[in-house]
Each structure stands twice: as structure tokens, then as C-alpha cells.
Phi, psi and omega in degrees: 000128176276092186296321183300311181293325178299317182290325181289339182281352185254134177275079187298329182294339180270356182255163180223154171233202190294335188249327186189202174290168191265022184294343180273351185289321179304318180297320179293319180295321177293322185295334180304323183281345186234349186290150177293325178234080185297334178299325178294323178295319177298323177297324177293323175297316180301318181300325181278328188263337179252305178052243183265006171082179176064022178219137168254104181287154179299327178293328181300318182298321181283328182284328186308304182297330178293316179297318180297315180295324178297316186286340178283346177273119186297336181272000182290132177291155173058036180301316179301320180294323179292318178299317179297320177298315179299319177298320178296318179297319180293320180296316179292320180297328180295339181271351186264135181283161183290353178292340175282125181302320182293333178294321179297314179295318177303311184300321181296316181287319184293325181297326179281334185266335186299321176301327177294323178292328179296332179296337181289348176299337180248020183298150180288340179271115184297329179294326176290318180298329182292332180255352184301328179292343186304310180295333183281333188298332182249026180301135181257004180207158178053035183298324181296322180294316181288328175298315179298320180296316179296318180297322180295312184286330182296319180294334183260349185292134180252350176270120188296313178303321178296319180294321178300314179297323178295319179296321179292320176297323176298315179300323180287329182277333186307315182299341185268356183255159179302155185304315179300318179294324179297313180298318179294322179295318179297320179297318179293322177296320179302321178291320183296317188269347183301125179074006181283176178294166187305318184291322178294321179293324177292318177300318177296329181296327178294332175280311186296326185290353176285345179236347181205153179298145177235131181284168182287342186303317183295326178286318180295318179302318182288315185288338176272344186285146180301329183279012176300337179297345177306327184296334181289348178259008177266176178280341192259342183229070174284161174108198187286166179301321182298330182290340178295317178297316180298320179296315178300315181299318180297324181286337179282343169049249191275003183278083185300310185297319179296318180292322177296317178297322178297311181299315180296316183294326182289343178291347177273359181292149176279348183271125183298316181299323179290319178294322176297315179297330179301319178290328174298319177298311183299319181288327176293321177296316181296331179282352179257323182236148181285315190298329184295352181301328178296315179294320180298319179298314182296316180295317179299318180300315184285344180258008182298333182262018177304137183294341179264129184295327179299317181287315183296326178292323176290324176297316179294318178300315180299317179294319180295319181293327192291342185055046181298142178258007180286127181303321182293329177292316179296320180297320180291321175299318179297322178297314180292326179295337179273004181279188181291163180302135180155184183305311183301319182297314183289321179297319179293321177298317177300315179300318178297319179297321182293326181269002178077037181257122186294348179291355175285337190299306182300329181284326174292321176297322177296320178297322180292337179267349186283164180299320179246131175297125185091255172208174193309315185262014182253071180254070184246096174238304172255340180227184184218140177235352183264140177229126352293149194285123172278154176290163176288167190298327180294323178294322179292318179296323178292329174298332183261028185301334180299338181246030181302327179299322179283329185272336187302317179303320178294321178296317182296316179299316181292320180297321183294336183251009185253122179285175179302142181151184183302320182295318179295319179298322178298315180294322179293324176296325176297312181299315179297321180292327178284341175062220185305336179295343184260025184304328182295345180279358187305313181301320180292321179294320178297315177300326182291347178296341179272000181286175183297321182225087184273027183302305184288334175299316180296315181295319179294322177300317178294323182295325181274000175089022178295150179233178182299335178285342180266335188239120178300123182297334178294338174268319188289316185296312178295326178297317180296316181294324182293313185278343178298333183268359182287128179299138176085356181290147177282088186297323182299310182294323181294314180296316179299319180296313180300318180294320179297324183284315190261344188063015177272110183268005181304311179298329177292311181299327180295337180269351187250145169288163177298142185301332183265000184273168177266003181296131182293149177277129177284166176301322178296318181298322180300325180282334186268337185306322182299334180294345177284342183066206181306336180293345180266016185302335180297339182268355189299311183299320181293322178297318179299322180291325185280325192305323182296340187244015183267160173282180186302304186297316180295321179297319178302316180289316182295318180295316179297315181297317180300317180294321183291329183267340182245335186078002180269127184271331191298309184300310180290322180299319179294322178294318179293321177299326178297332178292335185272356182301135177100344179299320181282000176245015172103359177293127180296136179285150177231176184302326180299327178294319178297316180297321178296317178297317179302315183292321178299317179294320180296322180287339186075026182277130177227129180218125180306332180295341181270348190298325182298320178291317181297317179295323177297315180299326182281319191256347187301137175280326179277140178293133185287346180280354174091173189286346185266001187281147173262208184291331174298321177294322177299316179295317179300316180300313183292324178293320178297318179297319179296317179294317179300320180296319180294321179296317179295319178300320180288324188280319184220356173067019182243007179285124181236000000 
């Protein structure tokens, strides 16, 4: 291939990749042939052509035939890396719809080149054969032909990593072929893997499970076997040994019971990385389904004494998250909470707070007296350094809100001696979260109005119910004016807080157009109108007209404001109920759904049309926050279920 003339024939300046025009691509393509480390050059190409995915760049279409021709030349450097890049491009292109003009052009060129890539399955270079199945696995056409080709070479392949990759590509192609071909393909795979080594049998299991149940044993045998490292030489599982477990878990998808058995079984591995990965599997399952939390608690409890600290810390985290009601679990948490300063003590204290055990109180008071809130390496306010990550101290204190009376003196003492910064903000969030229960903090909050950034002091004062008689206006007004101009400040919350304390609606009115004007209401204005109280009644009709056509955030503000100025729950309640549509049909819940539910409960709004969603939130086995949620998602899910249950209890008295 005459690369120079090929590159000169393309108008690269008219093409684009992930960062800019494609004028830098010719140099990179030339460099592959002369660079000391050509794989790094291919990696730079990948960064430009794949980047964050779901896009076929115009430059990708022009580069594809050049890459294919390069890899077909046996003397080309970095051929395995180029094949892997082509496979990545094909995988991303398969996710892109035909509405993209570049996808249509890609498909036309790719259809002519893919048979050439299939020839690499028999390449003399074993490293090329190991990655050759990658472009075929996401084929969007002629799948039956490529499936037959893979089955033929798989039966004759003697290199195990290459055979593993071929079996996975077969598993990926099977759903796209007609049922008779699928059955015949599965039968041939069963013959190929029968009596084979553990990794080959596991690869075959991904094929076989498409037509019949497969037990966890075949996966456990493979993942515990020393030759599991074979997978790192395939096209589908690059990276560390621990990533092999994660890859297997991802491919098992919706099979909850199999994944739970996998996670539990892997805890018996002698390999620390595998035992650590086992907890990642268990927590991912728990973040998708509600019922596994009981199993997670039991597994975490029994692994607390693992000799490796990485594993034992994950076990403790899992137990703390689970909110286990088992007395022996609570007793063990209390024992660990009484230990020396460090991750186990704080994690156990958090776990006790989550299950409502008063034994968390003395340990939280100890944390409030310590040099570092939490422990030395637990500085998580805006960032996180602990793995698995514990919440910041304010979140733990809010979990223990039932004992706010006992904890408040310690919070106030610490707050009084803490300067502006992340630690002070965390303590102020605790005071604001405790609300009226934190009234004793009022003097410290008033003093804090003189600090450099009294934003949260003002909000906390409003949360505990302070009024103009409690707060000297000579301190509050300049503090409010000072922080109102700070970039990034939550002006809505600040203005509402100032208005609640002083009854001065001037700052609210300054954000609103005149009630009789035609000037549109901004999203901020919709949230602030309610702070006017009954005096804002002139805006009620306009809010009712707007609510059916607003977005999520604006609807939350408009509904709340309408209720605050009129006392009528129905208009805003119906608008908020509209935000929840789709939850009972599988739409993942987000924070806005929780806020809408909270507001509906606060309004006392009950509507039979909402019951199907409420019953789903209460009874659903699948977590409404979706499969990607972590422990924050688990908490959001459980809080939504609790609110839904209370609304149903209030509305019809039949929730059990």
C-alpha cells in the first residue's frame, strides 16, 4: 500500500474527530510505521476516533479503509493494536443510529472491509488471531456467515486465548441469527467446549446460557483457576485480574441469583483481588434489586475477619450499607466502633447510625472531639480518599438525627472553634438538616454571620426557625448582601432563607417581574414566588397556566410556590404527580422524583391516579433508581419507598 499517496488523496482539513479537524491524522498514521512504540501511536488514534463513544466521526470513515489495508500487510508494526482499534470503532458504530450521515457512509465501507478482517482469524501471528474476533462480534450484517466462520476456526484453534475470544464473539453474534442457526451454533459450541479446560468451559457457558440455565459452578471453577489470566490475552478482557470478575458479572446481566452465587462463591478464593472483586459483584447486584441486601449483610458479617484489610473493609462497608436488623450484626458493629481511630471505627459507627442503634452516639461525639472529623485519612467533603468511600461526617450525623439532642452540644462546640472551610460547611449542613431540633446552635450561627462566607449560616438559621427577634438585622443584612454577590452561591435558597427570617420580601420581588406584566417568569422566579406567601396570590393563575408545560426543576418550584401562596394542594400536586409518570414502567428514578414525592407528602395531596406509581415504589423488587446506582441510589430508593408508603397510608389506609 502506498500510504503517502493514500493520505494525500484525502481532504483532512474538511474532516473532524473528537477534538478538532483531522489535519493531525496523516502524521499519526505515518508514525505507526516508524515509531519506536507504535502501539502508543495507535492509542493516540483511538483517543481521537473513539473518545467517549456513540459517534462516528467523519474522519473515522476515511481512516477505516486505510487501517484495514495496513493491518492486512504482515510487515506492519502493531497489527494487534490496529485490529483492536478497528474492533473498537466497529463496536461504537454499532451503537449509532442510521440518522447520522456518517453512519450510513461507515456501513457502506465497513460492509466491504469486514470479510477481509474475518480472514485474520487464520492469521499466522497468534497475537493477531487473539484480537481478530473483535471486529466480528458487533457485525450488523451477514451475521450468519461470520458466525459460521467463527465456529469453523474455533473448533480448530489451538491457542487458548484466541479460542476464548472466538467463543465470546460467537455468543455476541448468536442473538442476531435466526433461531434454527442459533440452535445449531449452540450444539457445535457444546461439542467444542465439552471436557475442555476451565476457561474454555466458562467461555462456552456464555453461549450455552442463551438457550438453557447455567449454574455458577462453571464460572467459579474458571475464576478460581490459576489459568484465569488467559483472559487478559484476549480481545474482550484487557486489564487487571480483578477486571475479569467484573467483566463476567457484566455479561451475566439480569441473572440475579447466578450473580449472587458468583459473588458469594468468589469469597472462598485464595486470591485477594478476586475476593475484593466478589464484594463489587455483590454490591452491584444489591444496587439493582432490593432483596439481596439481606444476603449482602450476611456475607459482609462473615467476611469481617478476612486477613486482608482491603477485603475486610469492603465487608464492613457492605454490612454498614445493608441496614441489617440482626442483633449479632449490630453487636459486631458496636464492637468495631469501639476500636482505635480509623476506617473500621467510623464505618461501624455509620452502620450503627443507619440501623437506628444508639450505640453510635458516643463514637460520633468522639469524632467531633478528634483532631480530624471522622479519622485522619477521611477528608471527604468535596472529594473522597477512602475506598470503599464512607460518607462525610454531616451525612453520618444526619443518619443519627434521632439523637440530635445528645449530639448537638458536640456539634456546637466544634462549630464554634472551626473556621471557614469544608469542615465548617459539613457541620452547618448537619445543623440545617436537623432543623428546629438544632435551636441551641443559634448563638454560634449568629456569630458566624461575620465570617468570610456566611451562606450556610443564613440557611441554617432559617432551617431552625430563627426570626428577626433572634438575629440582629445589623448582622444579617450585610451578611446577606455580601454573599449574594459570591459566584456560584445558591441564590434561591439564600433569598428564601433571608425572607423567612426577616419577613422582608424585597429580595424576592427584585427577582420577579411585575405580576401584571407580560415578562416571562424565569426558573428562579418560579421557585421564589412562594416566599411571598399569601401576598403573592396575584401570581397564582399564571403558575397554574405554566405548570403543565414546564420541565422538572421548574415544575418543582412552581408547584411548591402555588401551594405556599394559595394553600391549595391539587394544582401543584397534579403537576408533581406528572413528574413521576413512567416510574412504574421502568424509568430510573432521579433526585427530582424524590423531591416531588416529598412535596406531595408535605402538601397532603392524594390522587387515585398516582396510586399505581406509589404501589410500584412500595412493592417493586427492582430498585427504581436503576442498575447504575451505588449506595446513595439505594438510600434514595428506600426513602422514596418510605414516602410512598406514608402517602398510601394517609390516602386509603390499606398499605400493609
